[in-house]
N, CA, C and O atoms as CSV, one atom per row, in Angstrom:
chain,resi,resn,atom,element,x,y,z
A,1,MET,N,N,0.334,20.696,-9.349
A,1,MET,CA,C,0.924,20.016,-10.462
A,1,MET,C,C,1.109,18.555,-10.103
A,1,MET,O,O,1.580,18.249,-9.007
A,2,ILE,N,N,0.757,17.660,-10.984
A,2,ILE,CA,C,0.949,16.241,-10.801
A,2,ILE,C,C,2.394,15.885,-11.123
A,2,ILE,O,O,2.894,16.221,-12.196
A,3,ILE,N,N,3.061,15.210,-10.201
A,3,ILE,CA,C,4.460,14.836,-10.443
A,3,ILE,C,C,4.664,13.335,-10.611
A,3,ILE,O,O,5.748,12.879,-10.975
A,4,GLY,N,N,3.603,12.572,-10.339
A,4,GLY,CA,C,3.728,11.118,-10.561
A,4,GLY,C,C,2.389,10.400,-10.387
A,4,GLY,O,O,1.552,10.792,-9.573
A,5,ILE,N,N,2.212,9.336,-11.176
A,5,ILE,CA,C,1.068,8.475,-10.994
A,5,ILE,C,C,1.517,7.024,-11.013
A,5,ILE,O,O,2.551,6.698,-11.595
A,6,GLY,N,N,0.762,6.173,-10.395
A,6,GLY,CA,C,1.086,4.763,-10.382
A,6,GLY,C,C,-0.150,3.940,-10.187
A,6,GLY,O,O,-1.079,4.381,-9.510
A,7,ILE,N,N,-0.194,2.796,-10.736
A,7,ILE,CA,C,-1.316,1.854,-10.568
A,7,ILE,C,C,-0.780,0.460,-10.512
A,7,ILE,O,O,0.212,0.145,-11.170
A,8,ASP,N,N,-1.438,-0.410,-9.714
A,8,ASP,CA,C,-0.983,-1.802,-9.642
A,8,ASP,C,C,-2.216,-2.698,-9.373
A,8,ASP,O,O,-3.133,-2.341,-8.634
A,9,LEU,N,N,-2.180,-3.863,-10.008
A,9,LEU,CA,C,-3.204,-4.880,-9.846
A,9,LEU,C,C,-2.561,-6.134,-9.323
A,9,LEU,O,O,-1.564,-6.596,-9.878
A,10,VAL,N,N,-3.102,-6.693,-8.277
A,10,VAL,CA,C,-2.512,-7.883,-7.625
A,10,VAL,C,C,-3.529,-8.990,-7.639
A,10,VAL,O,O,-4.699,-8.790,-7.310
A,11,ASP,N,N,-3.061,-10.193,-8.034
A,11,ASP,CA,C,-3.879,-11.410,-7.972
A,11,ASP,C,C,-3.773,-11.932,-6.545
A,11,ASP,O,O,-2.687,-12.301,-6.097
A,12,LEU,N,N,-4.895,-11.964,-5.832
A,12,LEU,CA,C,-4.890,-12.409,-4.426
A,12,LEU,C,C,-4.475,-13.875,-4.271
A,12,LEU,O,O,-3.963,-14.255,-3.218
A,13,LYS,N,N,-4.683,-14.699,-5.295
A,13,LYS,CA,C,-4.238,-16.071,-5.237
A,13,LYS,C,C,-2.713,-16.130,-5.135
A,13,LYS,O,O,-2.160,-16.951,-4.403
A,14,ARG,N,N,-2.037,-15.239,-5.889
A,14,ARG,CA,C,-0.580,-15.163,-5.823
A,14,ARG,C,C,-0.123,-14.704,-4.434
A,14,ARG,O,O,0.845,-15.228,-3.882
A,15,ILE,N,N,-0.817,-13.741,-3.892
A,15,ILE,CA,C,-0.479,-13.233,-2.565
A,15,ILE,C,C,-0.677,-14.326,-1.506
A,15,ILE,O,O,0.123,-14.451,-0.578
A,16,SER,N,N,-1.740,-15.108,-1.651
A,16,SER,CA,C,-1.984,-16.190,-0.669
A,16,SER,C,C,-0.875,-17.245,-0.689
A,16,SER,O,O,-0.582,-17.867,0.331
A,17,GLU,N,N,-0.267,-17.438,-1.852
A,17,GLU,CA,C,0.849,-18.375,-1.967
A,17,GLU,C,C,2.138,-17.839,-1.332
A,17,GLU,O,O,3.024,-18.607,-0.957
A,18,LEU,N,N,2.225,-16.506,-1.218
A,18,LEU,CA,C,3.417,-15.898,-0.616
A,18,LEU,C,C,3.270,-15.623,0.870
A,18,LEU,O,O,4.258,-15.319,1.538
A,19,MET,N,N,2.053,-15.724,1.404
A,19,MET,CA,C,1.794,-15.373,2.757
A,19,MET,C,C,2.641,-16.181,3.724
A,19,MET,O,O,2.601,-17.411,3.735
A,20,SER,N,N,3.402,-15.472,4.529
A,20,SER,CA,C,4.203,-16.073,5.582
A,20,SER,C,C,4.586,-14.929,6.526
A,20,SER,O,O,4.382,-13.757,6.210
A,21,ASP,N,N,5.138,-15.280,7.673
A,21,ASP,CA,C,5.576,-14.227,8.633
A,21,ASP,C,C,6.630,-13.363,7.981
A,21,ASP,O,O,6.637,-12.148,8.178
A,22,ARG,N,N,7.515,-13.954,7.215
A,22,ARG,CA,C,8.600,-13.212,6.553
A,22,ARG,C,C,7.991,-12.224,5.495
A,22,ARG,O,O,8.432,-11.079,5.394
A,23,PHE,N,N,7.016,-12.671,4.745
A,23,PHE,CA,C,6.401,-11.812,3.759
A,23,PHE,C,C,5.690,-10.632,4.443
A,23,PHE,O,O,5.814,-9.496,3.985
A,24,ILE,N,N,4.954,-10.884,5.522
A,24,ILE,CA,C,4.259,-9.844,6.281
A,24,ILE,C,C,5.275,-8.863,6.801
A,24,ILE,O,O,5.058,-7.656,6.691
A,25,ASP,N,N,6.380,-9.323,7.367
A,25,ASP,CA,C,7.405,-8.427,7.909
A,25,ASP,C,C,8.061,-7.600,6.797
A,25,ASP,O,O,8.512,-6.484,7.054
A,26,ARG,N,N,8.122,-8.117,5.591
A,26,ARG,CA,C,8.757,-7.423,4.476
A,26,ARG,C,C,7.795,-6.387,3.854
A,26,ARG,O,O,8.241,-5.353,3.356
A,27,ILE,N,N,6.525,-6.653,3.881
A,27,ILE,CA,C,5.529,-5.775,3.187
A,27,ILE,C,C,4.892,-4.760,4.087
A,27,ILE,O,O,4.772,-3.597,3.702
A,28,LEU,N,N,4.470,-5.156,5.297
A,28,LEU,CA,C,3.687,-4.309,6.173
A,28,LEU,C,C,4.547,-3.586,7.209
A,28,LEU,O,O,5.383,-4.197,7.873
A,29,SER,N,N,4.328,-2.277,7.336
A,29,SER,CA,C,5.001,-1.491,8.395
A,29,SER,C,C,4.481,-1.939,9.736
A,29,SER,O,O,3.511,-2.694,9.803
A,30,LYS,N,N,5.103,-1.493,10.800
A,30,LYS,CA,C,4.671,-1.883,12.154
A,30,LYS,C,C,3.247,-1.435,12.419
A,30,LYS,O,O,2.474,-2.149,13.058
A,31,GLU,N,N,2.885,-0.208,11.909
A,31,GLU,CA,C,1.514,0.288,12.114
A,31,GLU,C,C,0.521,-0.573,11.386
A,31,GLU,O,O,-0.547,-0.864,11.925
A,32,GLU,N,N,0.843,-1.005,10.144
A,32,GLU,CA,C,-0.010,-1.867,9.361
A,32,GLU,C,C,-0.112,-3.277,10.005
A,32,GLU,O,O,-1.179,-3.890,10.002
A,33,GLN,N,N,0.989,-3.760,10.541
A,33,GLN,CA,C,0.958,-5.095,11.154
A,33,GLN,C,C,-0.005,-5.103,12.363
A,33,GLN,O,O,-0.682,-6.104,12.599
A,34,LYS,N,N,-0.068,-4.013,13.117
A,34,LYS,CA,C,-1.020,-3.917,14.250
A,34,LYS,C,C,-2.429,-4.109,13.757
A,34,LYS,O,O,-3.223,-4.826,14.364
A,35,LEU,N,N,-2.735,-3.462,12.649
A,35,LEU,CA,C,-4.098,-3.597,12.043
A,35,LEU,C,C,-4.326,-5.048,11.560
A,35,LEU,O,O,-5.361,-5.659,11.823
A,36,TYR,N,N,-3.319,-5.562,10.848
A,36,TYR,CA,C,-3.405,-6.911,10.236
A,36,TYR,C,C,-3.684,-7.971,11.302
A,36,TYR,O,O,-4.559,-8.818,11.123
A,37,PHE,N,N,-2.941,-7.923,12.411
A,37,PHE,CA,C,-3.067,-8.973,13.414
A,37,PHE,C,C,-4.381,-8.871,14.225
A,37,PHE,O,O,-4.727,-9.785,14.973
A,38,ASN,N,N,-5.101,-7.749,14.064
A,38,ASN,CA,C,-6.422,-7.600,14.715
A,38,ASN,C,C,-7.568,-8.049,13.813
A,38,ASN,O,O,-8.729,-8.005,14.218
A,39,ILE,N,N,-7.257,-8.468,12.630
A,39,ILE,CA,C,-8.298,-8.965,11.665
A,39,ILE,C,C,-8.489,-10.455,11.934
A,39,ILE,O,O,-7.532,-11.228,11.950
A,40,ALA,N,N,-9.759,-10.841,12.148
A,40,ALA,CA,C,-10.074,-12.266,12.478
A,40,ALA,C,C,-10.194,-13.116,11.215
A,40,ALA,O,O,-9.653,-14.221,11.176
A,41,ALA,N,N,-10.864,-12.650,10.217
A,41,ALA,CA,C,-11.180,-13.457,9.008
A,41,ALA,C,C,-9.992,-13.544,8.060
A,41,ALA,O,O,-9.401,-12.536,7.674
A,42,GLU,N,N,-9.663,-14.768,7.699
A,42,GLU,CA,C,-8.478,-14.983,6.784
A,42,GLU,C,C,-8.647,-14.305,5.440
A,42,GLU,O,O,-7.677,-13.760,4.914
A,43,ASN,N,N,-9.854,-14.314,4.855
A,43,ASN,CA,C,-10.031,-13.678,3.555
A,43,ASN,C,C,-9.901,-12.148,3.680
A,43,ASN,O,O,-9.482,-11.492,2.726
A,44,THR,N,N,-10.251,-11.579,4.832
A,44,THR,CA,C,-10.080,-10.155,5.039
A,44,THR,C,C,-8.597,-9.825,5.213
A,44,THR,O,O,-8.126,-8.787,4.749
A,45,LYS,N,N,-7.879,-10.704,5.877
A,45,LYS,CA,C,-6.425,-10.540,6.044
A,45,LYS,C,C,-5.767,-10.535,4.678
A,45,LYS,O,O,-4.903,-9.701,4.410
A,46,LEU,N,N,-6.172,-11.475,3.792
A,46,LEU,CA,C,-5.622,-11.551,2.445
A,46,LEU,C,C,-5.892,-10.310,1.634
A,46,LEU,O,O,-5.000,-9.796,0.960
A,47,SER,N,N,-7.134,-9.816,1.694
A,47,SER,CA,C,-7.479,-8.551,1.002
A,47,SER,C,C,-6.680,-7.393,1.525
A,47,SER,O,O,-6.240,-6.548,0.746
A,48,PHE,N,N,-6.477,-7.328,2.827
A,48,PHE,CA,C,-5.708,-6.276,3.443
A,48,PHE,C,C,-4.273,-6.250,2.948
A,48,PHE,O,O,-3.766,-5.202,2.547
A,49,VAL,N,N,-3.605,-7.428,2.975
A,49,VAL,CA,C,-2.240,-7.532,2.516
A,49,VAL,C,C,-2.127,-7.262,1.016
A,49,VAL,O,O,-1.231,-6.546,0.570
A,50,GLY,N,N,-3.054,-7.849,0.240
A,50,GLY,CA,C,-3.059,-7.602,-1.211
A,50,GLY,C,C,-3.233,-6.116,-1.559
A,50,GLY,O,O,-2.564,-5.591,-2.449
A,51,GLY,N,N,-4.148,-5.452,-0.835
A,51,GLY,CA,C,-4.347,-4.030,-1.072
A,51,GLY,C,C,-3.154,-3.205,-0.712
A,51,GLY,O,O,-2.817,-2.263,-1.431
A,52,ARG,N,N,-2.483,-3.534,0.406
A,52,ARG,CA,C,-1.296,-2.769,0.845
A,52,ARG,C,C,-0.138,-3.032,-0.162
A,52,ARG,O,O,0.608,-2.118,-0.513
A,53,PHE,N,N,-0.013,-4.283,-0.608
A,53,PHE,CA,C,1.044,-4.615,-1.599
A,53,PHE,C,C,0.804,-3.822,-2.879
A,53,PHE,O,O,1.734,-3.210,-3.406
A,54,ALA,N,N,-0.412,-3.822,-3.380
A,54,ALA,CA,C,-0.727,-3.071,-4.622
A,54,ALA,C,C,-0.508,-1.593,-4.420
A,54,ALA,O,O,0.004,-0.927,-5.320
A,55,ALA,N,N,-0.884,-1.041,-3.243
A,55,ALA,CA,C,-0.678,0.358,-2.946
A,55,ALA,C,C,0.798,0.736,-2.966
A,55,ALA,O,O,1.178,1.770,-3.516
A,56,LYS,N,N,1.603,-0.092,-2.376
A,56,LYS,CA,C,3.028,0.225,-2.284
A,56,LYS,C,C,3.716,0.070,-3.673
A,56,LYS,O,O,4.633,0.824,-3.999
A,57,GLU,N,N,3.275,-0.877,-4.451
A,57,GLU,CA,C,3.794,-0.999,-5.818
A,57,GLU,C,C,3.382,0.246,-6.620
A,57,GLU,O,O,4.195,0.782,-7.373
A,58,ALA,N,N,2.162,0.702,-6.475
A,58,ALA,CA,C,1.705,1.911,-7.144
A,58,ALA,C,C,2.483,3.147,-6.666
A,58,ALA,O,O,2.783,4.045,-7.453
A,59,LEU,N,N,2.796,3.177,-5.395
A,59,LEU,CA,C,3.606,4.278,-4.861
A,59,LEU,C,C,4.999,4.277,-5.478
A,59,LEU,O,O,5.513,5.328,-5.860
A,60,PHE,N,N,5.610,3.100,-5.574
A,60,PHE,CA,C,6.938,3.033,-6.197
A,60,PHE,C,C,6.926,3.495,-7.630
A,60,PHE,O,O,7.872,4.142,-8.080
A,61,LYS,N,N,5.861,3.171,-8.367
A,61,LYS,CA,C,5.726,3.633,-9.735
A,61,LYS,C,C,5.540,5.154,-9.818
A,61,LYS,O,O,6.084,5.803,-10.711
A,62,ALA,N,N,4.778,5.706,-8.892
A,62,ALA,CA,C,4.544,7.121,-8.844
A,62,ALA,C,C,5.822,7.887,-8.461
A,62,ALA,O,O,6.060,8.998,-8.934
A,63,PHE,N,N,6.618,7.279,-7.611
A,63,PHE,CA,C,7.926,7.869,-7.220
A,63,PHE,C,C,9.050,7.413,-8.107
A,63,PHE,O,O,10.172,7.233,-7.634
A,64,SER,N,N,8.782,7.219,-9.391
A,64,SER,CA,C,9.776,6.621,-10.296
A,64,SER,C,C,11.066,7.339,-10.336
A,64,SER,O,O,12.074,6.757,-10.737
A,65,LYS,N,N,11.096,8.603,-9.934
A,65,LYS,CA,C,12.390,9.333,-9.940
A,65,LYS,C,C,12.986,9.381,-8.533
A,65,LYS,O,O,13.837,10.229,-8.260
A,66,GLY,N,N,12.568,8.510,-7.657
A,66,GLY,CA,C,13.101,8.458,-6.306
A,66,GLY,C,C,14.545,7.977,-6.287
A,66,GLY,O,O,15.121,7.657,-7.327
A,67,ASP,N,N,15.106,7.933,-5.119
A,67,ASP,CA,C,16.535,7.539,-5.012
A,67,ASP,C,C,16.755,6.019,-4.997
A,67,ASP,O,O,17.894,5.553,-4.972
A,68,GLY,N,N,15.667,5.262,-5.013
A,68,GLY,CA,C,15.818,3.816,-5.088
A,68,GLY,C,C,16.130,3.125,-3.757
A,68,GLY,O,O,16.417,1.928,-3.739
A,69,HIS,N,N,16.077,3.849,-2.667
A,69,HIS,CA,C,16.418,3.306,-1.375
A,69,HIS,C,C,15.179,3.016,-0.487
A,69,HIS,O,O,15.329,2.672,0.685
A,70,ALA,N,N,13.998,3.152,-1.033
A,70,ALA,CA,C,12.766,2.913,-0.278
A,70,ALA,C,C,12.429,1.426,-0.256
A,70,ALA,O,O,12.679,0.700,-1.218
A,71,ASN,N,N,11.870,1.000,0.840
A,71,ASN,CA,C,11.408,-0.372,1.035
A,71,ASN,C,C,9.909,-0.339,1.262
A,71,ASN,O,O,9.363,0.730,1.532
A,72,TYR,N,N,9.221,-1.472,1.163
A,72,TYR,CA,C,7.824,-1.548,1.387
A,72,TYR,C,C,7.459,-0.997,2.759
A,72,TYR,O,O,6.492,-0.250,2.905
A,73,ILE,N,N,8.258,-1.383,3.779
A,73,ILE,CA,C,7.902,-0.963,5.170
A,73,ILE,C,C,8.162,0.518,5.416
A,73,ILE,O,O,7.789,1.025,6.473
A,74,ASP,N,N,8.779,1.221,4.492
A,74,ASP,CA,C,8.985,2.660,4.661
A,74,ASP,C,C,7.692,3.453,4.432
A,74,ASP,O,O,7.633,4.651,4.710
A,75,PHE,N,N,6.665,2.776,3.928
A,75,PHE,CA,C,5.361,3.425,3.670
A,75,PHE,C,C,4.293,2.733,4.522
A,75,PHE,O,O,4.211,1.505,4.545
A,76,SER,N,N,3.500,3.506,5.200
A,76,SER,CA,C,2.326,2.990,5.942
A,76,SER,C,C,1.106,3.494,5.246
A,76,SER,O,O,0.905,4.697,5.084
A,77,VAL,N,N,0.256,2.518,4.819
A,77,VAL,CA,C,-1.040,2.867,4.219
A,77,VAL,C,C,-2.091,2.574,5.300
A,77,VAL,O,O,-2.378,1.420,5.617
A,78,LEU,N,N,-2.645,3.643,5.847
A,78,LEU,CA,C,-3.609,3.574,6.933
A,78,LEU,C,C,-4.925,4.096,6.479
A,78,LEU,O,O,-5.047,4.530,5.334
A,79,ASN,N,N,-5.932,4.075,7.330
A,79,ASN,CA,C,-7.254,4.582,6.976
A,79,ASN,C,C,-7.709,5.632,7.964
A,79,ASN,O,O,-7.506,5.491,9.170
A,80,ASP,N,N,-8.330,6.695,7.449
A,80,ASP,CA,C,-8.859,7.738,8.322
A,80,ASP,C,C,-10.155,7.294,8.937
A,80,ASP,O,O,-10.569,6.154,8.724
A,81,GLU,N,N,-10.817,8.145,9.693
A,81,GLU,CA,C,-12.027,7.796,10.425
A,81,GLU,C,C,-13.212,7.422,9.534
A,81,GLU,O,O,-14.186,6.829,9.998
A,82,PHE,N,N,-13.117,7.780,8.232
A,82,PHE,CA,C,-14.130,7.456,7.269
A,82,PHE,C,C,-13.774,6.207,6.412
A,82,PHE,O,O,-14.548,5.793,5.548
A,83,GLY,N,N,-12.610,5.640,6.673
A,83,GLY,CA,C,-12.170,4.485,5.945
A,83,GLY,C,C,-11.333,4.743,4.732
A,83,GLY,O,O,-10.890,3.804,4.071
A,84,ALA,N,N,-11.101,6.019,4.417
A,84,ALA,CA,C,-10.284,6.394,3.244
A,84,ALA,C,C,-8.826,6.167,3.527
A,84,ALA,O,O,-8.341,6.538,4.596
A,85,PRO,N,N,-8.112,5.568,2.599
A,85,PRO,CA,C,-6.673,5.336,2.817
A,85,PRO,C,C,-5.821,6.613,2.677
A,85,PRO,O,O,-6.151,7.527,1.922
A,86,TYR,N,N,-4.733,6.634,3.424
A,86,TYR,CA,C,-3.782,7.721,3.316
A,86,TYR,C,C,-2.412,7.109,3.571
A,86,TYR,O,O,-2.305,6.008,4.111
A,87,VAL,N,N,-1.352,7.842,3.172
A,87,VAL,CA,C,-0.005,7.318,3.235
A,87,VAL,C,C,0.862,8.179,4.190
A,87,VAL,O,O,0.819,9.409,4.167
A,88,ILE,N,N,1.633,7.485,5.009
A,88,ILE,CA,C,2.676,8.147,5.817
A,88,ILE,C,C,4.026,7.565,5.439
A,88,ILE,O,O,4.187,6.349,5.340
A,89,SER,N,N,4.999,8.452,5.230
A,89,SER,CA,C,6.334,7.986,4.892
A,89,SER,C,C,7.330,9.130,5.031
A,89,SER,O,O,7.016,10.299,4.805
A,90,LYS,N,N,8.562,8.737,5.418
A,90,LYS,CA,C,9.635,9.706,5.483
A,90,LYS,C,C,10.052,10.131,4.061
A,90,LYS,O,O,10.748,11.132,3.896
A,91,HIS,N,N,9.636,9.390,3.060
A,91,HIS,CA,C,9.998,9.667,1.678
A,91,HIS,C,C,9.061,10.674,1.024
A,91,HIS,O,O,9.310,11.102,-0.103
A,92,ILE,N,N,8.006,11.052,1.700
A,92,ILE,CA,C,7.080,12.049,1.166
A,92,ILE,C,C,7.389,13.418,1.677
A,92,ILE,O,O,7.335,13.649,2.885
A,93,GLU,N,N,7.708,14.329,0.813
A,93,GLU,CA,C,8.074,15.675,1.201
A,93,GLU,C,C,6.783,16.436,1.605
A,93,GLU,O,O,5.684,16.134,1.141
A,94,GLU,N,N,6.979,17.444,2.498
A,94,GLU,CA,C,5.858,18.225,2.970
A,94,GLU,C,C,5.138,18.965,1.820
A,94,GLU,O,O,3.943,19.243,1.916
A,95,ARG,N,N,5.847,19.270,0.771
A,95,ARG,CA,C,5.239,19.962,-0.347
A,95,ARG,C,C,4.513,19.045,-1.339
A,95,ARG,O,O,4.049,19.479,-2.393
A,96,HIS,N,N,4.432,17.787,-0.971
A,96,HIS,CA,C,3.742,16.791,-1.813
A,96,HIS,C,C,2.495,16.267,-1.108
A,96,HIS,O,O,2.491,16.069,0.107
A,97,ARG,N,N,1.438,16.044,-1.890
A,97,ARG,CA,C,0.258,15.396,-1.375
A,97,ARG,C,C,0.075,14.104,-2.158
A,97,ARG,O,O,0.163,14.095,-3.385
A,98,VAL,N,N,-0.183,13.002,-1.433
A,98,VAL,CA,C,-0.384,11.716,-2.074
A,98,VAL,C,C,-1.860,11.391,-2.046
A,98,VAL,O,O,-2.468,11.358,-0.976
A,99,HIS,N,N,-2.455,11.146,-3.227
A,99,HIS,CA,C,-3.835,10.703,-3.327
A,99,HIS,C,C,-3.777,9.206,-3.624
A,99,HIS,O,O,-3.025,8.768,-4.495
A,100,ILE,N,N,-4.573,8.427,-2.898
A,100,ILE,CA,C,-4.504,6.988,-3.057
A,100,ILE,C,C,-5.905,6.373,-2.976
A,100,ILE,O,O,-6.743,6.796,-2.179
A,101,SER,N,N,-6.130,5.385,-3.804
A,101,SER,CA,C,-7.381,4.648,-3.786
A,101,SER,C,C,-7.088,3.161,-3.912
A,101,SER,O,O,-6.262,2.762,-4.732
A,102,ILE,N,N,-7.753,2.338,-3.113
A,102,ILE,CA,C,-7.558,0.900,-3.104
A,102,ILE,C,C,-8.918,0.246,-3.279
A,102,ILE,O,O,-9.899,0.663,-2.662
A,103,THR,N,N,-8.975,-0.756,-4.104
A,103,THR,CA,C,-10.235,-1.534,-4.286
A,103,THR,C,C,-9.899,-3.016,-4.293
A,103,THR,O,O,-8.770,-3.408,-4.587
A,104,HIS,N,N,-10.918,-3.854,-3.957
A,104,HIS,CA,C,-10.768,-5.261,-3.905
A,104,HIS,C,C,-11.941,-5.989,-4.548
A,104,HIS,O,O,-13.060,-5.475,-4.556
A,105,THR,N,N,-11.699,-7.177,-5.085
A,105,THR,CA,C,-12.761,-8.121,-5.423
A,105,THR,C,C,-12.353,-9.398,-4.693
A,105,THR,O,O,-11.405,-9.392,-3.907
A,106,ASP,N,N,-13.068,-10.488,-4.952
A,106,ASP,CA,C,-12.681,-11.734,-4.345
A,106,ASP,C,C,-11.350,-12.258,-4.879
A,106,ASP,O,O,-10.662,-13.032,-4.213
A,107,GLU,N,N,-10.999,-11.827,-6.087
A,107,GLU,CA,C,-9.795,-12.342,-6.748
A,107,GLU,C,C,-8.630,-11.387,-6.867
A,107,GLU,O,O,-7.485,-11.816,-7.008
A,108,TYR,N,N,-8.921,-10.033,-6.810
A,108,TYR,CA,C,-7.910,-9.054,-7.059
A,108,TYR,C,C,-7.947,-7.898,-6.096
A,108,TYR,O,O,-8.977,-7.600,-5.491
A,109,ALA,N,N,-6.790,-7.241,-5.962
A,109,ALA,CA,C,-6.704,-5.967,-5.235
A,109,ALA,C,C,-6.034,-4.994,-6.191
A,109,ALA,O,O,-5.104,-5.376,-6.902
A,110,MET,N,N,-6.479,-3.761,-6.225
A,110,MET,CA,C,-5.885,-2.766,-7.111
A,110,MET,C,C,-5.718,-1.449,-6.335
A,110,MET,O,O,-6.519,-1.110,-5.464
A,111,ALA,N,N,-4.659,-0.730,-6.683
A,111,ALA,CA,C,-4.425,0.571,-6.067
A,111,ALA,C,C,-4.004,1.580,-7.146
A,111,ALA,O,O,-3.333,1.241,-8.121
A,112,TYR,N,N,-4.415,2.798,-6.934
A,112,TYR,CA,C,-4.064,3.919,-7.815
A,112,TYR,C,C,-3.492,5.024,-6.927
A,112,TYR,O,O,-4.064,5.336,-5.883
A,113,VAL,N,N,-2.369,5.615,-7.334
A,113,VAL,CA,C,-1.699,6.641,-6.572
A,113,VAL,C,C,-1.416,7.833,-7.535
A,113,VAL,O,O,-1.010,7.661,-8.684
A,114,MET,N,N,-1.654,9.030,-6.996
A,114,MET,CA,C,-1.259,10.246,-7.709
A,114,MET,C,C,-0.537,11.119,-6.724
A,114,MET,O,O,-1.028,11.346,-5.618
A,115,ILE,N,N,0.646,11.624,-7.108
A,115,ILE,CA,C,1.398,12.510,-6.249
A,115,ILE,C,C,1.313,13.916,-6.836
A,115,ILE,O,O,1.588,14.153,-8.013
A,116,GLU,N,N,0.921,14.829,-5.963
A,116,GLU,CA,C,0.708,16.228,-6.378
A,116,GLU,C,C,1.721,17.123,-5.660
A,116,GLU,O,O,1.964,16.969,-4.464
A,117,LYS,N,N,2.286,18.030,-6.386
A,117,LYS,CA,C,3.175,19.051,-5.778
A,117,LYS,C,C,2.335,20.252,-5.449
A,117,LYS,O,O,1.677,20.823,-6.318
A,118,LEU,N,N,2.359,20.646,-4.158
A,118,LEU,CA,C,1.558,21.756,-3.734
A,118,LEU,C,C,2.152,23.097,-4.070
A,118,LEU,O,O,1.559,24.130,-3.758
């Protein structure tokens, strides 16, 4: 049974204007920051942050009935060995499965999240 869906579209130009160490610390979990700091190309870094920001906004929308105490860094959006994104968080119950998709263009990043009750 689907218990929540969320979608978010981010303008990468807006994200580039916000990029700072403080913004990175606020948006990316420690696991995500390790990946981010290993990216050499600036445009790839921007797409990475934009995609994670969109993913977390979509997660918040999907968890609309949550307790309101979650922060961006409480969710880690990582990639499996095939490059597919997945989410790790203390806010996700074992009986829930999170489906997530992230896409990018030169100008935008978008994420879609569906939470399923097993």
